[in-house]
mmCIF file of the N, C-alpha and C atoms, coordinates in Angstrom:
data_MODEL
# 
_entry.id   MODEL 
# 
loop_
_atom_site.group_PDB 
_atom_site.id 
_atom_site.type_symbol 
_atom_site.label_atom_id 
_atom_site.label_alt_id 
_atom_site.label_comp_id 
_atom_site.label_asym_id 
_atom_site.label_entity_id 
_atom_site.label_seq_id 
_atom_site.pdbx_PDB_ins_code 
_atom_site.Cartn_x 
_atom_site.Cartn_y 
_atom_site.Cartn_z 
_atom_site.occupancy 
_atom_site.B_iso_or_equiv 
_atom_site.pdbx_formal_charge 
_atom_site.auth_seq_id 
_atom_site.auth_comp_id 
_atom_site.auth_asym_id 
_atom_site.auth_atom_id 
_atom_site.pdbx_PDB_model_num 
ATOM 1   N N  . MET A 1 1  ? 39.051  -24.575 6.593   1.00 0.00 ? 1  MET A N  1 
ATOM 2   C CA . MET A 1 1  ? 38.139  -23.463 7.065   1.00 0.00 ? 1  MET A CA 1 
ATOM 3   C C  . MET A 1 1  ? 37.129  -23.414 6.531   1.00 0.00 ? 1  MET A C  1 
ATOM 4   N N  . VAL A 1 2  ? 36.019  -23.188 7.574   1.00 0.00 ? 2  VAL A N  1 
ATOM 5   C CA . VAL A 1 2  ? 34.625  -23.127 6.962   1.00 0.00 ? 2  VAL A CA 1 
ATOM 6   C C  . VAL A 1 2  ? 34.107  -21.675 7.122   1.00 0.00 ? 2  VAL A C  1 
ATOM 7   N N  . ASN A 1 3  ? 33.460  -21.154 5.921   1.00 0.00 ? 3  ASN A N  1 
ATOM 8   C CA . ASN A 1 3  ? 32.824  -19.993 6.069   1.00 0.00 ? 3  ASN A CA 1 
ATOM 9   C C  . ASN A 1 3  ? 31.580  -20.044 6.573   1.00 0.00 ? 3  ASN A C  1 
ATOM 10  N N  . MET A 1 4  ? 31.329  -19.014 7.539   1.00 0.00 ? 4  MET A N  1 
ATOM 11  C CA . MET A 1 4  ? 30.028  -19.056 8.261   1.00 0.00 ? 4  MET A CA 1 
ATOM 12  C C  . MET A 1 4  ? 28.622  -18.894 7.269   1.00 0.00 ? 4  MET A C  1 
ATOM 13  N N  . GLY A 1 5  ? 27.996  -19.656 7.416   1.00 0.00 ? 5  GLY A N  1 
ATOM 14  C CA . GLY A 1 5  ? 26.569  -19.859 6.575   1.00 0.00 ? 5  GLY A CA 1 
ATOM 15  C C  . GLY A 1 5  ? 26.672  -20.258 5.237   1.00 0.00 ? 5  GLY A C  1 
ATOM 16  N N  . ASP A 1 6  ? 27.646  -20.835 4.702   1.00 0.00 ? 6  ASP A N  1 
ATOM 17  C CA . ASP A 1 6  ? 28.012  -21.309 3.283   1.00 0.00 ? 6  ASP A CA 1 
ATOM 18  C C  . ASP A 1 6  ? 26.634  -22.539 3.223   1.00 0.00 ? 6  ASP A C  1 
ATOM 19  N N  . SER A 1 7  ? 26.808  -23.523 3.905   1.00 0.00 ? 7  SER A N  1 
ATOM 20  C CA . SER A 1 7  ? 26.050  -24.700 3.778   1.00 0.00 ? 7  SER A CA 1 
ATOM 21  C C  . SER A 1 7  ? 24.456  -24.453 4.001   1.00 0.00 ? 7  SER A C  1 
ATOM 22  N N  . ALA A 1 8  ? 24.242  -23.744 5.127   1.00 0.00 ? 8  ALA A N  1 
ATOM 23  C CA . ALA A 1 8  ? 22.831  -23.440 5.423   1.00 0.00 ? 8  ALA A CA 1 
ATOM 24  C C  . ALA A 1 8  ? 22.058  -22.696 4.401   1.00 0.00 ? 8  ALA A C  1 
ATOM 25  N N  . GLU A 1 9  ? 22.759  -21.628 3.846   1.00 0.00 ? 9  GLU A N  1 
ATOM 26  C CA . GLU A 1 9  ? 22.157  -20.474 3.044   1.00 0.00 ? 9  GLU A CA 1 
ATOM 27  C C  . GLU A 1 9  ? 21.877  -21.344 1.510   1.00 0.00 ? 9  GLU A C  1 
ATOM 28  N N  . LYS A 1 10 ? 22.769  -22.252 1.195   1.00 0.00 ? 10 LYS A N  1 
ATOM 29  C CA . LYS A 1 10 ? 22.704  -22.749 0.013   1.00 0.00 ? 10 LYS A CA 1 
ATOM 30  C C  . LYS A 1 10 ? 21.510  -23.813 -0.045  1.00 0.00 ? 10 LYS A C  1 
ATOM 31  N N  . LYS A 1 11 ? 21.267  -24.405 1.033   1.00 0.00 ? 11 LYS A N  1 
ATOM 32  C CA . LYS A 1 11 ? 20.275  -25.484 1.144   1.00 0.00 ? 11 LYS A CA 1 
ATOM 33  C C  . LYS A 1 11 ? 18.900  -24.615 1.183   1.00 0.00 ? 11 LYS A C  1 
ATOM 34  N N  . GLU A 1 12 ? 18.716  -23.676 1.873   1.00 0.00 ? 12 GLU A N  1 
ATOM 35  C CA . GLU A 1 12 ? 17.409  -22.927 2.131   1.00 0.00 ? 12 GLU A CA 1 
ATOM 36  C C  . GLU A 1 12 ? 16.856  -22.115 0.884   1.00 0.00 ? 12 GLU A C  1 
ATOM 37  N N  . ARG A 1 13 ? 17.753  -21.833 0.124   1.00 0.00 ? 13 ARG A N  1 
ATOM 38  C CA . ARG A 1 13 ? 17.366  -20.965 -1.054  1.00 0.00 ? 13 ARG A CA 1 
ATOM 39  C C  . ARG A 1 13 ? 16.559  -21.717 -2.147  1.00 0.00 ? 13 ARG A C  1 
ATOM 40  N N  . PRO A 1 14 ? 17.010  -22.889 -2.637  1.00 0.00 ? 14 PRO A N  1 
ATOM 41  C CA . PRO A 1 14 ? 16.073  -23.689 -3.546  1.00 0.00 ? 14 PRO A CA 1 
ATOM 42  C C  . PRO A 1 14 ? 14.605  -23.864 -2.876  1.00 0.00 ? 14 PRO A C  1 
ATOM 43  N N  . SER A 1 15 ? 14.557  -24.203 -1.550  1.00 0.00 ? 15 SER A N  1 
ATOM 44  C CA . SER A 1 15 ? 13.354  -24.487 -1.072  1.00 0.00 ? 15 SER A CA 1 
ATOM 45  C C  . SER A 1 15 ? 12.533  -23.214 -0.896  1.00 0.00 ? 15 SER A C  1 
ATOM 46  N N  . PHE A 1 16 ? 13.154  -22.081 -0.616  1.00 0.00 ? 16 PHE A N  1 
ATOM 47  C CA . PHE A 1 16 ? 12.333  -20.830 -0.555  1.00 0.00 ? 16 PHE A CA 1 
ATOM 48  C C  . PHE A 1 16 ? 11.940  -20.525 -1.983  1.00 0.00 ? 16 PHE A C  1 
ATOM 49  N N  . ALA A 1 17 ? 12.611  -20.633 -3.045  1.00 0.00 ? 17 ALA A N  1 
ATOM 50  C CA . ALA A 1 17 ? 12.183  -20.409 -4.415  1.00 0.00 ? 17 ALA A CA 1 
ATOM 51  C C  . ALA A 1 17 ? 11.067  -21.319 -4.685  1.00 0.00 ? 17 ALA A C  1 
ATOM 52  N N  . LYS A 1 18 ? 11.279  -22.502 -4.292  1.00 0.00 ? 18 LYS A N  1 
ATOM 53  C CA . LYS A 1 18 ? 10.121  -23.302 -4.613  1.00 0.00 ? 18 LYS A CA 1 
ATOM 54  C C  . LYS A 1 18 ? 8.735   -23.039 -3.983  1.00 0.00 ? 18 LYS A C  1 
ATOM 55  N N  . GLY A 1 19 ? 8.909   -22.586 -2.679  1.00 0.00 ? 19 GLY A N  1 
ATOM 56  C CA . GLY A 1 19 ? 7.649   -22.183 -1.802  1.00 0.00 ? 19 GLY A CA 1 
ATOM 57  C C  . GLY A 1 19 ? 7.183   -20.775 -2.530  1.00 0.00 ? 19 GLY A C  1 
ATOM 58  N N  . VAL A 1 20 ? 8.184   -20.099 -2.882  1.00 0.00 ? 20 VAL A N  1 
ATOM 59  C CA . VAL A 1 20 ? 7.424   -18.810 -3.578  1.00 0.00 ? 20 VAL A CA 1 
ATOM 60  C C  . VAL A 1 20 ? 6.671   -19.253 -4.763  1.00 0.00 ? 20 VAL A C  1 
ATOM 61  N N  . LYS A 1 21 ? 7.235   -20.071 -5.599  1.00 0.00 ? 21 LYS A N  1 
ATOM 62  C CA . LYS A 1 21 ? 6.570   -20.511 -6.842  1.00 0.00 ? 21 LYS A CA 1 
ATOM 63  C C  . LYS A 1 21 ? 5.448   -21.184 -6.535  1.00 0.00 ? 21 LYS A C  1 
ATOM 64  N N  . SER A 1 22 ? 5.137   -21.970 -5.559  1.00 0.00 ? 22 SER A N  1 
ATOM 65  C CA . SER A 1 22 ? 4.036   -22.578 -5.235  1.00 0.00 ? 22 SER A CA 1 
ATOM 66  C C  . SER A 1 22 ? 2.837   -21.680 -4.708  1.00 0.00 ? 22 SER A C  1 
ATOM 67  N N  . GLU A 1 23 ? 3.237   -20.631 -4.008  1.00 0.00 ? 23 GLU A N  1 
ATOM 68  C CA . GLU A 1 23 ? 2.381   -19.733 -3.419  1.00 0.00 ? 23 GLU A CA 1 
ATOM 69  C C  . GLU A 1 23 ? 1.849   -18.759 -4.614  1.00 0.00 ? 23 GLU A C  1 
ATOM 70  N N  . PHE A 1 24 ? 2.441   -18.472 -5.384  1.00 0.00 ? 24 PHE A N  1 
ATOM 71  C CA . PHE A 1 24 ? 2.253   -17.675 -6.630  1.00 0.00 ? 24 PHE A CA 1 
ATOM 72  C C  . PHE A 1 24 ? 1.097   -18.328 -7.521  1.00 0.00 ? 24 PHE A C  1 
ATOM 73  N N  . LYS A 1 25 ? 1.266   -19.948 -7.615  1.00 0.00 ? 25 LYS A N  1 
ATOM 74  C CA . LYS A 1 25 ? 0.235   -20.561 -8.401  1.00 0.00 ? 25 LYS A CA 1 
ATOM 75  C C  . LYS A 1 25 ? -1.036  -20.455 -7.473  1.00 0.00 ? 25 LYS A C  1 
ATOM 76  N N  . LYS A 1 26 ? -1.136  -20.107 -6.369  1.00 0.00 ? 26 LYS A N  1 
ATOM 77  C CA . LYS A 1 26 ? -2.383  -20.105 -5.568  1.00 0.00 ? 26 LYS A CA 1 
ATOM 78  C C  . LYS A 1 26 ? -3.050  -18.898 -5.595  1.00 0.00 ? 26 LYS A C  1 
ATOM 79  N N  . ILE A 1 27 ? -2.375  -17.859 -6.144  1.00 0.00 ? 27 ILE A N  1 
ATOM 80  C CA . ILE A 1 27 ? -2.964  -16.436 -6.325  1.00 0.00 ? 27 ILE A CA 1 
ATOM 81  C C  . ILE A 1 27 ? -4.063  -16.486 -7.390  1.00 0.00 ? 27 ILE A C  1 
ATOM 82  N N  . ILE A 1 28 ? -5.300  -15.830 -7.072  1.00 0.00 ? 28 ILE A N  1 
ATOM 83  C CA . ILE A 1 28 ? -6.296  -15.732 -7.851  1.00 0.00 ? 28 ILE A CA 1 
ATOM 84  C C  . ILE A 1 28 ? -6.394  -14.264 -8.261  1.00 0.00 ? 28 ILE A C  1 
ATOM 85  N N  . TRP A 1 29 ? -5.796  -13.928 -9.493  1.00 0.00 ? 29 TRP A N  1 
ATOM 86  C CA . TRP A 1 29 ? -5.708  -12.508 -10.001 1.00 0.00 ? 29 TRP A CA 1 
ATOM 87  C C  . TRP A 1 29 ? -7.287  -12.026 -10.477 1.00 0.00 ? 29 TRP A C  1 
ATOM 88  N N  . PRO A 1 30 ? -7.472  -10.856 -9.916  1.00 0.00 ? 30 PRO A N  1 
ATOM 89  C CA . PRO A 1 30 ? -8.849  -10.184 -10.392 1.00 0.00 ? 30 PRO A CA 1 
ATOM 90  C C  . PRO A 1 30 ? -9.002  -10.102 -12.049 1.00 0.00 ? 30 PRO A C  1 
ATOM 91  N N  . ASP A 1 31 ? -10.140 -10.151 -12.552 1.00 0.00 ? 31 ASP A N  1 
ATOM 92  C CA . ASP A 1 31 ? -10.211 -9.806  -13.973 1.00 0.00 ? 31 ASP A CA 1 
ATOM 93  C C  . ASP A 1 31 ? -10.044 -8.139  -14.316 1.00 0.00 ? 31 ASP A C  1 
ATOM 94  N N  . ARG A 1 32 ? -9.902  -7.986  -15.604 1.00 0.00 ? 32 ARG A N  1 
ATOM 95  C CA . ARG A 1 32 ? -9.763  -6.458  -15.977 1.00 0.00 ? 32 ARG A CA 1 
ATOM 96  C C  . ARG A 1 32 ? -11.025 -5.733  -15.293 1.00 0.00 ? 32 ARG A C  1 
ATOM 97  N N  . LYS A 1 33 ? -12.183 -6.158  -15.458 1.00 0.00 ? 33 LYS A N  1 
ATOM 98  C CA . LYS A 1 33 ? -13.209 -5.476  -15.300 1.00 0.00 ? 33 LYS A CA 1 
ATOM 99  C C  . LYS A 1 33 ? -13.350 -5.237  -13.558 1.00 0.00 ? 33 LYS A C  1 
ATOM 100 N N  . ALA A 1 34 ? -13.032 -6.083  -12.730 1.00 0.00 ? 34 ALA A N  1 
ATOM 101 C CA . ALA A 1 34 ? -12.793 -5.845  -11.262 1.00 0.00 ? 34 ALA A CA 1 
ATOM 102 C C  . ALA A 1 34 ? -11.617 -4.942  -10.961 1.00 0.00 ? 34 ALA A C  1 
ATOM 103 N N  . THR A 1 35 ? -10.583 -4.914  -11.862 1.00 0.00 ? 35 THR A N  1 
ATOM 104 C CA . THR A 1 35 ? -9.336  -4.095  -11.386 1.00 0.00 ? 35 THR A CA 1 
ATOM 105 C C  . THR A 1 35 ? -9.912  -2.666  -11.912 1.00 0.00 ? 35 THR A C  1 
ATOM 106 N N  . VAL A 1 36 ? -10.540 -2.405  -12.906 1.00 0.00 ? 36 VAL A N  1 
ATOM 107 C CA . VAL A 1 36 ? -10.935 -1.148  -13.168 1.00 0.00 ? 36 VAL A CA 1 
ATOM 108 C C  . VAL A 1 36 ? -11.851 -0.509  -12.484 1.00 0.00 ? 36 VAL A C  1 
ATOM 109 N N  . LYS A 1 37 ? -12.878 -1.285  -11.671 1.00 0.00 ? 37 LYS A N  1 
ATOM 110 C CA . LYS A 1 37 ? -13.954 -0.902  -10.818 1.00 0.00 ? 37 LYS A CA 1 
ATOM 111 C C  . LYS A 1 37 ? -13.117 -0.444  -9.617  1.00 0.00 ? 37 LYS A C  1 
ATOM 112 N N  . GLN A 1 38 ? -12.283 -1.363  -9.083  1.00 0.00 ? 38 GLN A N  1 
ATOM 113 C CA . GLN A 1 38 ? -11.641 -0.862  -7.882  1.00 0.00 ? 38 GLN A CA 1 
ATOM 114 C C  . GLN A 1 38 ? -10.628 0.250   -8.020  1.00 0.00 ? 38 GLN A C  1 
ATOM 115 N N  . SER A 1 39 ? -9.984  0.297   -9.262  1.00 0.00 ? 39 SER A N  1 
ATOM 116 C CA . SER A 1 39 ? -9.043  1.482   -9.223  1.00 0.00 ? 39 SER A CA 1 
ATOM 117 C C  . SER A 1 39 ? -10.101 2.752   -9.386  1.00 0.00 ? 39 SER A C  1 
ATOM 118 N N  . ILE A 1 40 ? -11.149 2.904   -9.899  1.00 0.00 ? 40 ILE A N  1 
ATOM 119 C CA . ILE A 1 40 ? -11.998 4.052   -9.961  1.00 0.00 ? 40 ILE A CA 1 
ATOM 120 C C  . ILE A 1 40 ? -12.607 4.308   -8.629  1.00 0.00 ? 40 ILE A C  1 
ATOM 121 N N  . ALA A 1 41 ? -12.909 3.399   -7.835  1.00 0.00 ? 41 ALA A N  1 
ATOM 122 C CA . ALA A 1 41 ? -13.222 3.502   -6.344  1.00 0.00 ? 41 ALA A CA 1 
ATOM 123 C C  . ALA A 1 41 ? -12.136 4.142   -5.467  1.00 0.00 ? 41 ALA A C  1 
ATOM 124 N N  . VAL A 1 42 ? -10.814 3.608   -5.622  1.00 0.00 ? 42 VAL A N  1 
ATOM 125 C CA . VAL A 1 42 ? -9.786  4.154   -5.000  1.00 0.00 ? 42 VAL A CA 1 
ATOM 126 C C  . VAL A 1 42 ? -9.451  5.696   -5.399  1.00 0.00 ? 42 VAL A C  1 
ATOM 127 N N  . VAL A 1 43 ? -9.757  5.903   -6.730  1.00 0.00 ? 43 VAL A N  1 
ATOM 128 C CA . VAL A 1 43 ? -9.382  7.161   -7.028  1.00 0.00 ? 43 VAL A CA 1 
ATOM 129 C C  . VAL A 1 43 ? -10.621 8.226   -6.535  1.00 0.00 ? 43 VAL A C  1 
ATOM 130 N N  . ALA A 1 44 ? -11.914 7.873   -6.683  1.00 0.00 ? 44 ALA A N  1 
ATOM 131 C CA . ALA A 1 44 ? -13.024 8.613   -6.013  1.00 0.00 ? 44 ALA A CA 1 
ATOM 132 C C  . ALA A 1 44 ? -12.768 8.850   -4.515  1.00 0.00 ? 44 ALA A C  1 
ATOM 133 N N  . ILE A 1 45 ? -12.478 7.875   -3.778  1.00 0.00 ? 45 ILE A N  1 
ATOM 134 C CA . ILE A 1 45 ? -12.339 7.896   -2.404  1.00 0.00 ? 45 ILE A CA 1 
ATOM 135 C C  . ILE A 1 45 ? -11.175 8.877   -2.112  1.00 0.00 ? 45 ILE A C  1 
ATOM 136 N N  . SER A 1 46 ? -10.149 8.961   -2.817  1.00 0.00 ? 46 SER A N  1 
ATOM 137 C CA . SER A 1 46 ? -9.012  9.696   -2.632  1.00 0.00 ? 46 SER A CA 1 
ATOM 138 C C  . SER A 1 46 ? -9.133  11.113  -2.845  1.00 0.00 ? 46 SER A C  1 
ATOM 139 N N  . VAL A 1 47 ? -9.928  11.472  -3.798  1.00 0.00 ? 47 VAL A N  1 
ATOM 140 C CA . VAL A 1 47 ? -10.400 12.602  -4.144  1.00 0.00 ? 47 VAL A CA 1 
ATOM 141 C C  . VAL A 1 47 ? -11.356 13.396  -3.107  1.00 0.00 ? 47 VAL A C  1 
ATOM 142 N N  . THR A 1 48 ? -12.149 12.570  -2.654  1.00 0.00 ? 48 THR A N  1 
ATOM 143 C CA . THR A 1 48 ? -13.221 12.925  -1.605  1.00 0.00 ? 48 THR A CA 1 
ATOM 144 C C  . THR A 1 48 ? -12.492 13.191  -0.362  1.00 0.00 ? 48 THR A C  1 
ATOM 145 N N  . VAL A 1 49 ? -11.681 12.330  -0.017  1.00 0.00 ? 49 VAL A N  1 
ATOM 146 C CA . VAL A 1 49 ? -10.886 12.583  1.244   1.00 0.00 ? 49 VAL A CA 1 
ATOM 147 C C  . VAL A 1 49 ? -9.986  13.678  1.189   1.00 0.00 ? 49 VAL A C  1 
ATOM 148 N N  . GLY A 1 50 ? -9.531  14.019  -0.047  1.00 0.00 ? 50 GLY A N  1 
ATOM 149 C CA . GLY A 1 50 ? -8.674  15.237  -0.249  1.00 0.00 ? 50 GLY A CA 1 
ATOM 150 C C  . GLY A 1 50 ? -9.442  16.553  -0.115  1.00 0.00 ? 50 GLY A C  1 
ATOM 151 N N  . VAL A 1 51 ? -10.827 16.636  -0.596  1.00 0.00 ? 51 VAL A N  1 
ATOM 152 C CA . VAL A 1 51 ? -11.662 17.674  -0.478  1.00 0.00 ? 51 VAL A CA 1 
ATOM 153 C C  . VAL A 1 51 ? -12.004 17.927  0.801   1.00 0.00 ? 51 VAL A C  1 
ATOM 154 N N  . ILE A 1 52 ? -12.415 16.724  1.568   1.00 0.00 ? 52 ILE A N  1 
ATOM 155 C CA . ILE A 1 52 ? -12.637 16.946  2.973   1.00 0.00 ? 52 ILE A CA 1 
ATOM 156 C C  . ILE A 1 52 ? -11.602 17.463  3.749   1.00 0.00 ? 52 ILE A C  1 
ATOM 157 N N  . ILE A 1 53 ? -10.438 17.101  3.607   1.00 0.00 ? 53 ILE A N  1 
ATOM 158 C CA . ILE A 1 53 ? -9.268  17.555  4.298   1.00 0.00 ? 53 ILE A CA 1 
ATOM 159 C C  . ILE A 1 53 ? -9.048  18.961  3.929   1.00 0.00 ? 53 ILE A C  1 
ATOM 160 N N  . ALA A 1 54 ? -9.094  19.465  2.538   1.00 0.00 ? 54 ALA A N  1 
ATOM 161 C CA . ALA A 1 54 ? -8.938  20.859  2.240   1.00 0.00 ? 54 ALA A CA 1 
ATOM 162 C C  . ALA A 1 54 ? -10.030 21.673  2.919   1.00 0.00 ? 54 ALA A C  1 
ATOM 163 N N  . ILE A 1 55 ? -11.155 21.208  3.005   1.00 0.00 ? 55 ILE A N  1 
ATOM 164 C CA . ILE A 1 55 ? -12.155 22.121  3.723   1.00 0.00 ? 55 ILE A CA 1 
ATOM 165 C C  . ILE A 1 55 ? -11.951 22.356  5.059   1.00 0.00 ? 55 ILE A C  1 
ATOM 166 N N  . LEU A 1 56 ? -11.628 21.133  5.773   1.00 0.00 ? 56 LEU A N  1 
ATOM 167 C CA . LEU A 1 56 ? -11.161 21.261  7.072   1.00 0.00 ? 56 LEU A CA 1 
ATOM 168 C C  . LEU A 1 56 ? -10.067 22.180  7.380   1.00 0.00 ? 56 LEU A C  1 
ATOM 169 N N  . ASP A 1 57 ? -8.996  22.179  6.597   1.00 0.00 ? 57 ASP A N  1 
ATOM 170 C CA . ASP A 1 57 ? -7.993  22.984  6.613   1.00 0.00 ? 57 ASP A CA 1 
ATOM 171 C C  . ASP A 1 57 ? -8.308  24.567  6.489   1.00 0.00 ? 57 ASP A C  1 
ATOM 172 N N  . LEU A 1 58 ? -9.170  24.829  5.537   1.00 0.00 ? 58 LEU A N  1 
ATOM 173 C CA . LEU A 1 58 ? -9.509  26.065  5.389   1.00 0.00 ? 58 LEU A CA 1 
ATOM 174 C C  . LEU A 1 58 ? -10.478 26.704  6.664   1.00 0.00 ? 58 LEU A C  1 
ATOM 175 N N  . ILE A 1 59 ? -11.208 25.797  7.291   1.00 0.00 ? 59 ILE A N  1 
ATOM 176 C CA . ILE A 1 59 ? -11.949 26.164  8.466   1.00 0.00 ? 59 ILE A CA 1 
ATOM 177 C C  . ILE A 1 59 ? -11.029 26.370  9.588   1.00 0.00 ? 59 ILE A C  1 
ATOM 178 N N  . VAL A 1 60 ? -9.950  25.457  9.834   1.00 0.00 ? 60 VAL A N  1 
ATOM 179 C CA . VAL A 1 60 ? -9.167  25.782  10.898  1.00 0.00 ? 60 VAL A CA 1 
ATOM 180 C C  . VAL A 1 60 ? -8.119  26.849  10.717  1.00 0.00 ? 60 VAL A C  1 
ATOM 181 N N  . LYS A 1 61 ? -7.927  27.139  9.352   1.00 0.00 ? 61 LYS A N  1 
ATOM 182 C CA . LYS A 1 61 ? -6.946  28.435  9.042   1.00 0.00 ? 61 LYS A CA 1 
ATOM 183 C C  . LYS A 1 61 ? -7.770  29.624  9.300   1.00 0.00 ? 61 LYS A C  1 
ATOM 184 N N  . TYR A 1 62 ? -9.038  29.785  9.015   1.00 0.00 ? 62 TYR A N  1 
ATOM 185 C CA . TYR A 1 62 ? -9.838  30.806  9.182   1.00 0.00 ? 62 TYR A CA 1 
ATOM 186 C C  . TYR A 1 62 ? -10.081 30.919  10.873  1.00 0.00 ? 62 TYR A C  1 
ATOM 187 N N  . GLY A 1 63 ? -10.358 29.917  11.486  1.00 0.00 ? 63 GLY A N  1 
ATOM 188 C CA . GLY A 1 63 ? -10.568 29.815  12.901  1.00 0.00 ? 63 GLY A CA 1 
ATOM 189 C C  . GLY A 1 63 ? -9.422  30.347  13.653  1.00 0.00 ? 63 GLY A C  1 
ATOM 190 N N  . VAL A 1 64 ? -8.242  29.916  13.230  1.00 0.00 ? 64 VAL A N  1 
ATOM 191 C CA . VAL A 1 64 ? -6.891  30.358  14.038  1.00 0.00 ? 64 VAL A CA 1 
ATOM 192 C C  . VAL A 1 64 ? -6.786  31.743  13.879  1.00 0.00 ? 64 VAL A C  1 
ATOM 193 N N  . SER A 1 65 ? -6.737  32.235  12.474  1.00 0.00 ? 65 SER A N  1 
ATOM 194 C CA . SER A 1 65 ? -6.738  33.578  12.135  1.00 0.00 ? 65 SER A CA 1 
ATOM 195 C C  . SER A 1 65 ? -7.686  34.536  12.888  1.00 0.00 ? 65 SER A C  1 
ATOM 196 N N  . PHE A 1 66 ? -8.840  34.032  12.969  1.00 0.00 ? 66 PHE A N  1 
ATOM 197 C CA . PHE A 1 66 ? -9.857  34.614  13.815  1.00 0.00 ? 66 PHE A CA 1 
ATOM 198 C C  . PHE A 1 66 ? -9.485  34.996  15.390  1.00 0.00 ? 66 PHE A C  1 
ATOM 199 N N  . ILE A 1 67 ? -8.953  33.814  15.766  1.00 0.00 ? 67 ILE A N  1 
ATOM 200 C CA . ILE A 1 67 ? -8.781  33.747  17.171  1.00 0.00 ? 67 ILE A CA 1 
ATOM 201 C C  . ILE A 1 67 ? -7.375  34.641  17.529  1.00 0.00 ? 67 ILE A C  1 
ATOM 202 N N  . THR A 1 68 ? -6.476  34.643  16.651  1.00 0.00 ? 68 THR A N  1 
ATOM 203 C CA . THR A 1 68 ? -5.290  35.364  16.780  1.00 0.00 ? 68 THR A CA 1 
ATOM 204 C C  . THR A 1 68 ? -5.456  36.725  16.626  1.00 0.00 ? 68 THR A C  1 
ATOM 205 N N  . SER A 1 69 ? -6.473  37.168  15.777  1.00 0.00 ? 69 SER A N  1 
ATOM 206 C CA . SER A 1 69 ? -6.570  38.628  15.601  1.00 0.00 ? 69 SER A CA 1 
ATOM 207 C C  . SER A 1 69 ? -7.496  39.358  16.596  1.00 0.00 ? 69 SER A C  1 
ATOM 208 N N  . ILE A 1 70 ? -7.962  38.615  17.627  1.00 0.00 ? 70 ILE A N  1 
ATOM 209 C CA . ILE A 1 70 ? -8.654  39.208  18.815  1.00 0.00 ? 70 ILE A CA 1 
ATOM 210 C C  . ILE A 1 70 ? -7.816  39.894  19.726  1.00 0.00 ? 70 ILE A C  1 
# 
């Protein structure tokens, strides 16, 4: 009796692992300076977008309360 998928899965796993290993060797990791610079940019943009969303939320909130109070 043959179990389904036994031979195909066992043959593909080593080639998959070798493929992943070879792809990881191709990765060029950023240096510490670039990582810090990009992290600061992400935090700054996130804070800026958060402030913009908060301001828009306040404007819409007061606008809706003004319209509903009429």
